[in-house]
N, C-alpha and C positions, 0 to 999 in steps of 0.2 A: 663442841663449838656450834653446831647447827641447833642444838637444843637451847643454848644460851641466846642465840639470835631469835629463835621462835619465842622464847620467854620475854625477851626485850621488846619484840614487836607486839606481843600481847599486852605488856605493861603500858606501852606507848598508846595502843588503841584504847585501853581502859582510861588512861589519863585524858586522852583527847575527848572521850565521851563525857568525862566529868568536868572538863574545862569550862564550858558555859556556866554550869552551876557554881563552880568555884569563883569564877570572875564575877558573877552576879552577887555572891555573898560579899566579895570585896567592895563592890559598888555600894551595896546597901549599908554595910558597916561604916564605910567612910561617910556616907550621907547622914546616917543617924548620929555618928560621933560629931559631925559638923553641926547638926541641929542642936545637940546637947551643949556644945561649946558656945554657939550663938546665943542660946537661952541664958547661959551663965554670964555672958558678956553684955547682954542687952541692958541698957539702963531701965530701971523700974520706977515708975511713978504710980500708975494704976495697975500694972501687970498686963495690960492689954497687948503691948508690943511683944513682950516675952511669950505670952500665950498664943500670939499669932504666928510664931515661927513653926513651920511644919516641913516635913519631908514628903515629897511627891515622887513615888517610884513610877516612872513613866514607861519603862521598858526594863527587862531584866538587866540590861547593861547601861541604863540611864536613869539617874535620879537627880532631883533638884531640891535644894533647901531654900525656902522662901519665907519672907515675913509679909503676911497679908494685911497688916495694919496699914491704913491709908497713908499714914505719915512716916512709915519706916524709912523711906529714902531721905526724908528731911533729917532724920536722926543720924543715919549712916554718913551722909555727905554734908558738907558745909552749905549754908545759905548766907544770904546777906545779913541775916538776923541772928544766926546761931552757929556755934562751932560744931564740928562733926563729933559724933560719939560712935565711932565704928564698932560694929559687933559682928556683922556678917563676914566681911573680908578677913578680919583676924581669925575668925573661926575656920574659914577655908584655909588660910595660911597655916594654921596649927595642924590641920589634918592632911594636907597635900603630901608631905613627905611619907607618911605611913601608907597612904594610898599607893604612891609610886613604888614603895618598897614591897608591898604585897603583890602588886602586878608583876614586878620584877621577879619575885620569888616563884610565881606561877610560870613565867617565861623560863626561868632557870631550870625548872623541873622538866621542861621539854627537852 
């Protein structure tokens, strides 16, 4: 029994040491998957909007997907002259469940 407890404690320590790296991988994967989806959903005229969509990893546990084209917001949201053609929000919506599932799987391992 004492041996089982020591082994369990060692496994827990090892997992705790790996947790930041594992969580960082989840964040990066989610961001890059969101970027790919946004690019596939972005309307294409010249390709500038699609090519402007990038992932910025700002911290091991924080990443953002942005469209740097100056007119990206006018495509995503309606204006008085144009209907919306959302591409960023649907991409995020597509990837949010998998992100939460992956984080929950890490929590379950604890």
